[in-house]
All heavy atoms as an XYZ file, in Angstrom:
806
protein
N     171.013    330.666    107.895
C     171.210    331.404    109.128
C     171.519    330.421    110.249
O     170.824    329.440    110.435
C     169.950    332.218    109.425
C     170.088    333.106    110.636
S     168.588    334.066    111.012
C     168.484    335.105    109.592
N     172.553    330.703    111.004
C     172.954    329.803    112.084
C     172.015    329.944    113.279
O     171.282    330.921    113.408
C     174.386    330.114    112.528
O     174.423    331.331    113.241
N     172.050    328.948    114.174
C     171.241    328.983    115.390
C     171.589    330.217    116.208
O     170.722    330.865    116.780
C     171.483    327.710    116.218
C     170.668    327.653    117.487
S     168.922    327.359    117.210
C     168.957    325.614    116.916
N     172.866    330.574    116.255
C     173.324    331.737    117.001
C     172.688    333.017    116.446
O     172.270    333.886    117.204
C     174.857    331.811    116.919
C     175.555    332.474    118.070
C     175.251    331.918    119.439
O     175.214    330.697    119.641
O     175.042    332.749    120.336
N     172.592    333.113    115.131
C     172.003    334.302    114.510
C     170.493    334.367    114.711
O     169.913    335.446    114.734
C     172.320    334.314    113.012
C     173.786    334.533    112.714
C     174.119    334.291    111.251
O     173.475    333.417    110.619
O     175.016    334.972    110.757
N     169.849    333.217    114.873
C     168.402    333.179    115.063
C     167.982    333.604    116.459
O     166.850    334.013    116.666
C     167.870    331.768    114.802
C     167.966    331.350    113.360
C     167.485    329.932    113.165
O     166.633    329.443    113.901
N     168.035    329.249    112.180
N     168.865    333.528    117.415
C     168.531    333.874    118.787
C     168.310    335.372    118.921
O     169.085    336.171    118.447
C     169.649    333.435    119.729
C     169.721    331.944    119.842
C     170.685    331.542    120.925
N     170.648    330.105    121.037
C     171.710    329.352    121.251
N     172.880    329.908    121.406
N     171.596    328.051    121.341
N     167.246    335.719    119.615
C     166.932    337.127    119.826
C     167.329    337.596    121.206
O     167.442    338.783    121.438
C     165.431    337.351    119.637
C     164.991    337.137    118.205
C     163.502    337.141    118.114
N     163.063    335.817    118.560
C     161.893    335.546    119.067
N     161.001    336.482    119.205
N     161.574    334.324    119.439
N     167.515    336.689    122.135
C     167.797    337.058    123.521
C     169.229    336.672    123.896
O     169.763    335.680    123.399
C     166.815    336.359    124.452
N     169.815    337.456    124.770
C     171.176    337.182    125.254
C     171.163    335.909    126.091
O     170.297    335.718    126.942
C     171.694    338.362    126.102
C     171.786    339.605    125.232
C     173.035    338.035    126.726
C     172.069    340.866    126.010
N     172.133    335.030    125.848
C     172.292    333.791    126.599
C     173.263    334.006    127.756
O     174.288    334.658    127.593
C     172.874    332.692    125.691
C     171.937    332.258    124.601
C     170.950    331.450    125.210
N     170.423    330.298    124.586
C     169.142    329.989    124.716
N     168.336    330.787    125.333
N     168.672    328.885    124.235
N     172.940    333.429    128.901
C     173.800    333.477    130.081
C     174.208    332.064    130.437
O     173.350    331.200    130.638
C     173.064    334.102    131.271
C     172.699    335.546    131.067
C     171.491    335.896    130.476
C     173.557    336.557    131.465
C     171.143    337.216    130.286
C     173.221    337.891    131.284
C     172.011    338.211    130.691
O     171.671    339.527    130.497
N     175.500    331.806    130.501
C     175.984    330.501    130.957
C     175.820    330.432    132.460
O     176.185    331.370    133.170
C     177.462    330.315    130.597
O     177.601    330.214    129.210
N     175.251    329.347    132.930
C     175.050    329.176    134.367
C     174.861    327.683    134.641
O     174.220    326.988    133.856
C     173.829    329.960    134.843
C     173.641    329.931    136.325
N     174.447    330.646    137.175
C     172.759    329.266    137.092
C     174.050    330.424    138.426
N     173.036    329.591    138.400
N     175.394    327.212    135.732
C     175.248    325.818    136.115
C     174.352    325.716    137.337
O     174.601    326.370    138.345
C     176.620    325.198    136.433
C     177.587    325.209    135.264
C     177.126    324.323    134.123
O     176.748    323.182    134.334
N     177.153    324.855    132.915
N     173.298    324.933    137.227
C     172.446    324.603    138.371
C     171.619    323.378    137.997
O     171.534    323.011    136.825
C     171.553    325.774    138.776
S     170.179    326.131    137.663
N     171.029    322.757    138.992
C     170.139    321.629    138.726
C     168.815    322.144    138.188
O     168.348    323.223    138.582
C     169.865    320.835    139.995
C     170.935    319.852    140.350
C     170.453    318.894    141.433
O     169.646    319.242    142.278
N     170.964    317.690    141.399
N     168.225    321.359    137.301
C     166.898    321.667    136.778
C     166.046    320.409    136.898
O     166.455    319.329    136.455
C     166.949    322.099    135.297
C     165.545    322.421    134.794
C     167.880    323.282    135.105
N     164.899    320.554    137.509
C     163.924    319.468    137.552
C     162.936    319.729    136.421
O     162.385    320.828    136.321
C     163.204    319.415    138.908
C     164.217    319.197    140.033
C     162.123    318.323    138.902
C     163.676    319.457    141.409
N     162.758    318.743    135.560
C     161.815    318.831    134.446
C     160.668    317.887    134.776
O     160.902    316.714    135.072
C     162.482    318.422    133.109
C     161.497    318.554    131.960
C     163.741    319.244    132.858
N     159.425    318.395    134.718
C     158.305    317.556    135.152
C     157.042    317.839    134.347
O     156.815    318.946    133.871
C     158.026    317.800    136.631
N     156.245    316.791    134.228
C     154.852    316.891    133.808
C     154.070    316.233    134.934
O     154.667    315.782    135.923
C     154.587    316.150    132.473
O     154.828    314.753    132.671
C     155.448    316.684    131.344
N     152.757    316.144    134.786
C     151.997    315.497    135.862
C     152.300    314.004    135.948
O     152.076    313.385    136.970
C     150.498    315.734    135.713
C     149.881    315.093    134.512
C     148.395    315.326    134.480
C     147.783    314.498    133.359
N     146.353    314.420    133.459
N     152.844    313.412    134.862
C     153.077    311.962    134.812
C     154.508    311.524    135.089
O     154.747    310.396    135.483
C     152.671    311.414    133.443
C     151.210    311.645    133.144
O     150.388    311.528    134.073
O     150.888    311.959    131.981
N     155.482    312.402    134.844
C     156.881    311.976    134.992
C     157.787    313.176    135.242
O     157.395    314.308    135.009
C     157.336    311.185    133.770
C     157.206    311.904    132.462
C     157.451    310.956    131.279
N     157.243    311.598    130.010
C     156.082    311.763    129.401
N     154.986    311.327    129.970
N     156.010    312.351    128.234
N     159.006    312.870    135.667
C     159.978    313.933    135.926
C     161.393    313.382    135.793
O     161.607    312.164    135.777
C     159.781    314.511    137.325
O     160.048    313.532    138.305
N     162.350    314.296    135.690
C     163.759    313.933    135.681
C     164.558    315.128    136.192
O     164.047    316.244    136.271
C     164.233    313.510    134.287
S     164.185    314.808    133.050
N     165.794    314.882    136.559
C     166.689    315.926    137.052
C     167.871    316.003    136.104
O     168.426    314.976    135.691
C     167.170    315.617    138.483
C     165.973    315.578    139.438
C     168.185    316.666    138.937
C     166.326    315.164    140.851
N     168.263    317.225    135.772
C     169.383    317.428    134.865
C     170.128    318.699    135.256
O     169.873    319.270    136.316
C     168.884    317.472    133.402
O     170.013    317.497    132.536
C     167.987    318.654    133.143
N     171.030    319.142    134.375
C     171.833    320.339    134.622
C     171.565    321.384    133.547
O     171.429    321.059    132.369
C     173.331    319.992    134.607
C     173.777    319.133    135.762
C     173.700    319.872    137.080
O     174.083    321.034    137.192
N     173.199    319.202    138.091
N     171.521    322.630    133.968
C     171.378    323.757    133.059
C     172.711    324.038    132.381
O     173.764    323.982    133.018
C     170.938    324.990    133.858
C     170.760    326.284    133.084
C     169.562    326.186    132.145
C     170.589    327.446    134.047
N     172.674    324.341    131.099
C     173.859    324.781    130.358
C     173.860    326.299    130.223
O     174.850    326.951    130.499
C     173.872    324.154    128.954
C     174.235    322.699    128.948
C     175.695    322.450    129.258
O     176.559    323.132    128.679
O     175.970    321.563    130.086
N     172.726    326.852    129.755
C     172.595    328.296    129.630
C     171.120    328.659    129.567
O     170.267    327.797    129.393
C     173.356    328.830    128.407
C     172.842    328.268    127.112
O     171.672    328.418    126.766
N     173.709    327.594    126.367
N     170.836    329.959    129.744
C     169.461    330.407    129.692
C     169.384    331.833    129.177
O     170.386    332.548    129.143
C     168.770    330.288    131.045
C     169.084    331.310    132.126
C     168.036    331.215    133.212
C     170.447    331.136    132.712
N     168.184    332.207    128.757
C     167.899    333.562    128.317
C     166.493    333.895    128.792
O     165.871    333.100    129.492
C     167.979    333.659    126.791
O     166.868    333.008    126.202
N     165.973    335.040    128.368
C     164.613    335.398    128.738
C     163.577    334.575    127.974
O     162.433    334.491    128.399
C     164.363    336.883    128.489
C     165.118    337.767    129.449
C     164.824    339.229    129.210
O     164.669    339.664    128.070
N     164.737    339.990    130.279
N     163.978    333.941    126.885
C     163.017    333.202    126.059
C     163.152    331.687    126.122
O     162.275    330.971    125.647
C     163.128    333.645    124.590
O     164.461    333.405    124.131
C     162.775    335.115    124.427
N     164.243    331.182    126.699
C     164.418    329.741    126.769
C     165.705    329.345    127.445
O     166.423    330.185    127.993
N     165.987    328.051    127.398
C     167.201    327.547    128.040
C     167.682    326.291    127.322
O     166.962    325.683    126.536
C     166.966    327.263    129.516
S     165.778    325.946    129.853
N     168.907    325.931    127.615
C     169.512    324.704    127.118
C     169.909    323.876    128.328
O     170.539    324.389    129.260
C     170.728    325.047    126.261
S     171.581    323.598    125.604
N     169.501    322.613    128.339
C     169.825    321.712    129.441
C     170.550    320.489    128.902
O     170.463    320.175    127.719
C     168.557    321.277    130.221
C     167.548    320.570    129.292
C     167.920    322.471    130.921
C     166.342    319.996    130.005
N     171.258    319.797    129.793
C     171.888    318.534    129.426
C     170.798    317.477    129.299
O     169.822    317.472    130.053
C     172.903    318.123    130.480
C     174.077    319.068    130.577
C     175.018    318.696    131.710
O     174.896    317.653    132.342
N     175.975    319.576    131.971
N     170.960    316.584    128.335
C     169.962    315.533    128.119
C     170.237    314.366    129.068
O     171.241    313.675    128.944
C     170.018    315.040    126.671
C     168.900    314.090    126.317
C     168.919    313.782    124.836
C     167.693    313.004    124.425
N     167.709    312.784    122.963
N     169.332    314.130    130.019
C     169.539    313.018    130.949
C     169.211    311.678    130.288
O     168.461    311.617    129.306
C     168.561    313.322    132.090
C     167.481    314.123    131.451
C     168.129    314.904    130.340
N     169.760    310.619    130.841
C     169.535    309.278    130.289
C     168.056    308.896    130.312
O     167.588    308.167    129.445
C     170.359    308.257    131.071
N     167.316    309.407    131.296
C     165.902    309.050    131.415
C     164.966    310.062    130.746
O     163.787    310.135    131.067
C     165.525    308.845    132.885
C     165.761    310.074    133.752
O     166.442    311.026    133.306
O     165.266    310.086    134.896
N     165.462    310.837    129.773
C     164.627    311.812    129.063
C     163.545    311.068    128.282
O     163.826    310.203    127.471
C     165.485    312.635    128.106
C     164.708    313.678    127.374
C     164.279    313.618    126.078
C     164.254    314.931    127.885
N     163.598    314.759    125.752
C     163.558    315.587    126.843
C     164.353    315.565    129.123
C     162.978    316.847    127.004
C     163.782    316.811    129.278
C     163.110    317.440    128.236
N     162.294    311.404    128.546
C     161.182    310.707    127.903
C     160.016    311.666    127.667
O     158.876    311.359    127.989
C     160.749    309.520    128.764
C     159.776    308.614    128.039
O     159.732    308.588    126.813
N     158.968    307.895    128.787
N     160.316    312.842    127.113
C     159.281    313.837    126.851
C     159.177    314.066    125.347
O     160.129    313.849    124.607
C     159.605    315.155    127.560
C     159.696    315.013    129.057
C     160.935    314.924    129.676
C     158.561    314.962    129.842
C     161.028    314.793    131.054
C     158.651    314.827    131.224
C     159.883    314.742    131.830
N     158.019    314.521    124.900
C     157.815    314.766    123.470
C     157.602    316.263    123.222
O     157.304    317.016    124.154
C     156.610    313.971    122.970
O     155.417    314.499    123.531
N     157.730    316.695    121.957
C     157.574    318.121    121.647
C     156.226    318.714    122.039
O     156.119    319.909    122.241
C     157.771    318.167    120.129
C     158.629    316.993    119.834
C     158.183    315.934    120.804
N     155.193    317.924    122.163
C     153.875    318.445    122.527
C     153.669    318.602    124.025
O     152.664    319.172    124.455
C     152.772    317.549    121.961
C     152.767    317.560    120.446
O     153.093    318.567    119.829
N     152.411    316.443    119.847
N     154.578    318.096    124.832
C     154.442    318.193    126.282
C     154.721    319.612    126.776
O     155.685    320.245    126.350
C     155.433    317.256    126.991
C     155.112    315.796    126.796
O     153.939    315.472    126.520
O     156.034    314.975    126.909
N     153.860    320.109    127.661
C     154.170    321.336    128.387
C     154.983    320.900    129.599
O     154.534    320.087    130.404
C     152.889    322.084    128.822
C     153.240    323.267    129.713
C     152.107    322.544    127.603
N     156.200    321.401    129.678
C     157.137    320.982    130.731
C     157.207    322.035    131.824
O     157.327    323.229    131.538
C     158.524    320.774    130.123
C     158.582    319.803    128.944
C     159.959    319.825    128.318
C     158.193    318.408    129.379
N     157.138    321.586    133.058
C     157.359    322.462    134.198
C     158.829    322.367    134.567
O     159.336    321.276    134.840
C     156.490    322.035    135.384
C     155.020    322.128    135.039
O     154.528    323.189    134.685
N     154.332    321.008    135.110
N     159.509    323.497    134.552
C     160.930    323.551    134.886
C     161.098    324.179    136.255
O     160.471    325.200    136.558
C     161.690    324.396    133.857
C     161.508    324.027    132.385
C     162.300    324.993    131.515
C     161.937    322.599    132.136
N     161.966    323.582    137.061
C     162.291    324.111    138.381
C     163.810    324.249    138.457
O     164.520    323.251    138.506
C     161.765    323.186    139.479
C     160.268    322.996    139.391
C     159.717    321.904    138.718
C     159.401    323.928    139.947
C     158.350    321.741    138.609
C     158.021    323.771    139.846
C     157.507    322.682    139.173
O     156.148    322.516    139.071
N     164.283    325.492    138.428
C     165.706    325.784    138.476
C     166.108    325.916    139.938
O     165.630    326.814    140.632
C     166.015    327.098    137.746
C     165.625    327.081    136.297
C     164.367    327.507    135.892
C     166.520    326.639    135.338
C     164.004    327.498    134.552
C     166.168    326.621    133.993
C     164.906    327.056    133.608
N     166.980    325.034    140.405
C     167.441    325.059    141.798
C     168.673    325.965    141.839
O     169.793    325.523    141.595
C     167.752    323.636    142.309
C     168.159    323.688    143.778
C     166.551    322.717    142.095
N     168.440    327.249    142.110
C     169.502    328.245    142.051
C     170.494    328.097    143.203
O     171.683    328.272    143.036
C     168.907    329.655    142.048
C     167.899    329.885    140.923
S     168.530    329.529    139.267
C     169.711    330.836    139.069
N     169.976    327.805    144.381
C     170.787    327.572    145.572
C     169.878    326.917    146.610
O     168.762    326.520    146.274
C     171.427    328.876    146.084
C     170.404    329.975    146.358
O     169.299    329.666    146.864
O     170.697    331.145    146.054
N     170.326    326.834    147.849
C     169.541    326.155    148.885
C     168.251    326.880    149.243
O     167.389    326.314    149.898
C     170.382    325.957    150.144
C     171.460    324.923    149.939
O     171.353    324.055    149.068
N     172.522    325.017    150.711
N     168.120    328.142    148.833
C     166.949    328.923    149.229
C     166.068    329.362    148.063
O     164.953    329.812    148.277
C     167.406    330.165    150.000
C     168.135    329.832    151.287
C     168.636    331.065    151.997
O     168.355    332.190    151.535
O     169.313    330.907    153.017
N     166.563    329.265    146.845
C     165.836    329.825    145.704
C     165.600    328.798    144.604
O     166.551    328.248    144.051
C     166.614    331.003    145.112
C     166.742    332.138    146.093
O     165.758    332.758    146.460
N     167.962    332.404    146.537
N     164.334    328.578    144.310
C     163.932    327.735    143.184
C     163.039    328.593    142.294
O     162.102    329.228    142.760
C     163.181    326.479    143.650
C     164.111    325.603    144.480
C     162.622    325.713    142.451
C     163.460    324.376    145.072
N     163.358    328.619    141.015
C     162.605    329.423    140.055
C     161.902    328.465    139.106
O     162.498    327.494    138.642
C     163.554    330.363    139.291
C     164.210    331.326    140.280
C     162.822    331.091    138.181
C     165.355    332.104    139.718
N     160.632    328.738    138.831
C     159.881    327.838    137.953
C     159.461    328.553    136.678
O     159.333    329.775    136.635
C     158.670    327.260    138.677
C     157.645    328.315    139.030
O     158.036    329.372    139.539
O     156.443    328.086    138.789
N     159.276    327.764    135.626
C     158.820    328.263    134.331
C     158.199    327.106    133.559
O     158.537    325.944    133.792
C     159.991    328.851    133.543
N     157.297    327.428    132.649
C     156.740    326.426    131.745
C     157.420    326.571    130.393
O     157.685    327.688    129.937
C     155.238    326.614    131.578
C     154.443    326.235    132.806
C     152.951    326.337    132.553
O     152.513    327.281    131.875
O     152.227    325.456    133.040
N     157.692    325.436    129.751
C     158.406    325.469    128.473
C     157.969    324.310    127.591
O     157.310    323.377    128.039
C     159.909    325.386    128.728
N     158.387    324.405    126.323
C     158.173    323.326    125.366
C     159.490    322.983    124.687
O     160.355    323.850    124.521
C     157.133    323.717    124.324
C     155.741    323.862    124.935
S     154.453    324.075    123.712
C     154.235    322.376    123.191
N     159.624    321.741    124.288
C     160.809    321.260    123.592
C     160.891    321.903    122.208
O     159.921    321.912    121.462
C     160.719    319.734    123.459
C     161.797    319.036    122.654
C     163.124    319.121    123.371
C     161.409    317.593    122.422
N     162.069    322.463    121.880
C     162.289    323.061    120.567
C     163.226    322.186    119.739
O     163.012    321.971    118.557
C     162.874    324.492    120.706
C     163.192    325.096    119.347
C     161.930    325.381    121.478
N     164.281    321.681    120.369
C     165.225    320.803    119.673
C     165.923    319.917    120.690
O     165.919    320.195    121.884
C     166.252    321.622    118.873
C     167.112    322.540    119.709
C     166.869    323.854    119.980
C     168.320    322.214    120.396
N     167.849    324.372    120.798
C     168.762    323.380    121.058
C     169.080    321.053    120.516
C     169.924    323.430    121.828
C     170.235    321.093    121.288
C     170.650    322.277    121.921
N     166.500    318.834    120.197
C     167.320    317.968    121.037
C     168.328    317.246    120.165
O     168.103    317.023    118.982
C     166.476    316.985    121.843
C     165.750    315.954    121.033
C     164.928    315.017    121.903
O     165.527    314.236    122.665
O     163.693    315.078    121.813
N     169.464    316.916    120.768
C     170.436    316.050    120.119
C     170.864    315.008    121.141
O     170.155    314.799    122.130
C     171.608    316.852    119.515
C     172.440    317.610    120.543
O     172.442    317.235    121.751
O     173.111    318.584    120.163
N     171.978    314.355    120.936
C     172.394    313.289    121.852
C     172.764    313.787    123.242
O     172.697    313.031    124.208
C     173.584    312.526    121.267
C     173.201    311.737    120.025
O     171.995    311.464    119.833
O     174.107    311.394    119.251
N     173.169    315.053    123.355
C     173.680    315.550    124.631
C     172.893    316.706    125.237
O     172.912    316.892    126.446
C     175.136    315.995    124.463
C     176.060    314.868    124.103
C     177.480    315.347    123.963
C     178.378    314.181    123.572
N     179.763    314.565    123.442
N     172.237    317.509    124.399
C     171.590    318.728    124.874
C     170.148    318.822    124.405
O     169.759    318.191    123.425
C     172.360    319.956    124.382
C     173.811    320.084    124.851
C     174.483    321.249    124.136
C     173.888    320.251    126.353
N     169.375    319.672    125.111
C     167.972    319.903    124.802
C     167.722    321.405    124.842
O     168.130    322.082    125.787
C     167.063    319.199    125.831
C     167.278    317.690    125.753
C     165.608    319.578    125.637
C     166.725    316.942    126.925
N     167.035    321.913    123.823
C     166.655    323.320    123.790
C     165.188    323.463    124.125
O     164.332    322.794    123.535
N     164.882    324.325    125.082
C     163.513    324.544    125.528
C     163.141    326.009    125.352
O     163.963    326.898    125.605
C     163.367    324.158    127.003
C     163.738    322.716    127.352
C     163.815    322.526    128.859
C     162.742    321.748    126.740
N     161.910    326.265    124.942
C     161.407    327.630    124.809
C     160.337    327.851    125.864
O     159.399    327.057    125.981
C     160.823    327.857    123.423
C     160.323    329.259    123.210
C     159.831    329.480    121.785
O     159.844    328.585    120.959
N     159.409    330.692    121.501
N     160.478    328.940    126.625
C     159.484    329.261    127.641
C     158.163    329.633    126.986
O     158.135    330.243    125.920
C     159.946    330.432    128.511
C     161.272    330.229    129.199
C     162.215    331.249    129.227
C     161.592    329.028    129.822
C     163.432    331.088    129.864
C     162.807    328.853    130.453
C     163.720    329.889    130.472
O     164.928    329.724    131.090
N     157.049    329.310    127.638
C     155.739    329.699    127.129
C     155.523    331.200    127.300
O     154.792    331.823    126.530
C     154.630    328.913    127.825
C     154.685    327.390    127.632
C     153.450    326.746    128.231
C     154.845    327.000    126.182
N     156.161    331.787    128.322
C     156.154    333.239    128.537
C     157.572    333.661    128.858
O     158.291    332.938    129.563
C     155.246    333.624    129.705
C     153.791    333.314    129.460
C     152.920    333.774    130.612
O     153.395    334.179    131.662
N     151.614    333.722    130.414
N     157.966    334.831    128.373
C     159.311    335.335    128.652
C     159.539    335.404    130.155
O     158.617    335.693    130.921
C     159.496    336.719    128.028
N     160.780    335.100    130.573
C     161.137    335.048    131.988
C     162.254    336.045    132.285
O     163.177    336.185    131.482
C     161.629    333.647    132.354
C     160.645    332.542    132.118
C     159.441    332.633    133.025
O     159.576    332.834    134.228
N     158.261    332.536    132.455
N     162.202    336.700    133.437
C     163.326    337.566    133.805
C     164.551    336.713    134.136
O     164.425    335.582    134.605
C     162.822    338.308    135.041
C     161.756    337.423    135.613
C     161.147    336.687    134.442
N     165.724    337.249    133.861
C     166.957    336.563    134.237
C     167.132    336.724    135.739
O     167.074    337.843    136.256
C     168.174    337.145    133.487
C     167.988    336.993    131.970
C     169.473    336.499    133.952
C     167.858    335.571    131.478
N     167.335    335.618    136.478
C     167.505    335.719    137.931
C     168.668    336.642    138.296
O     169.717    336.613    137.676
C     167.800    334.279    138.358
C     167.196    333.447    137.269
C     167.376    334.246    136.010
N     168.452    337.467    139.302
C     169.456    338.437    139.733
C     170.768    337.765    140.121
O     171.850    338.321    139.928
C     168.905    339.331    140.879
C     169.809    340.529    141.128
C     168.719    338.536    142.169
C     169.805    341.534    140.017
N     170.719    336.524    140.630
C     171.940    335.803    140.997
C     172.867    335.648    139.792
O     174.079    335.734    139.915
C     171.633    334.406    141.558
C     170.792    334.389    142.806
C     169.321    334.183    142.500
O     168.775    334.721    141.547
N     168.649    333.410    143.348
N     172.290    335.402    138.628
C     173.073    335.198    137.424
C     173.648    336.525    136.940
O     174.822    336.608    136.570
C     172.233    334.520    136.326
C     171.850    333.113    136.797
C     172.980    334.476    135.006
C     170.887    332.405    135.903
N     172.857    337.568    136.970
C     173.337    338.884    136.559
C     174.474    339.337    137.475
O     175.489    339.856    137.012
C     172.190    339.897    136.543
C     171.184    339.496    135.442
C     172.715    341.323    136.317
C     169.903    340.263    135.444
N     174.335    339.097    138.776
C     175.401    339.458    139.739
C     176.688    338.709    139.432
O     177.772    339.257    139.548
C     174.966    339.165    141.175
C     173.945    340.175    141.697
O     173.765    341.228    141.030
O     173.349    339.908    142.748
N     176.589    337.431    139.049
C     177.782    336.639    138.710
C     178.511    337.198    137.502
O     179.717    337.088    137.384
C     177.405    335.183    138.431
C     177.050    334.390    139.645
C     176.618    332.976    139.294
O     176.801    332.553    138.134
O     176.081    332.295    140.180
N     177.775    337.788    136.559
C     178.365    338.322    135.340
C     179.048    339.669    135.562
O     179.822    340.110    134.745
C     177.289    338.490    134.249
C     176.605    337.214    133.873
S     177.773    336.049    133.141
C     176.847    334.557    133.255
N     178.704    340.335    136.662
C     179.268    341.673    136.941
C     180.700    341.613    137.413
O     181.155    340.707    137.990
C     178.434    342.379    138.006
O     177.114    342.493    137.578
């Protein structure tokens, strides 16, 4: 079964900055896509997190809106990282409006 077939939630392509942080470290990267259950981000050069880390994500939607979520690492390759939210998240209305 392909990764695409395993996904249960609709993916939305969207570009915005994402701050990934724990209490000890953080980095800034770009969002590739997201769903209600997780997201895919670009792998920054300073990525230094492990699968057991609970990651705090801060999606910088625009100058006025930052959305936060907790997630864990599910997969990574040389360029991208897949994260699963600890709790399902609503899709931000800004993204739904863009798709209309």
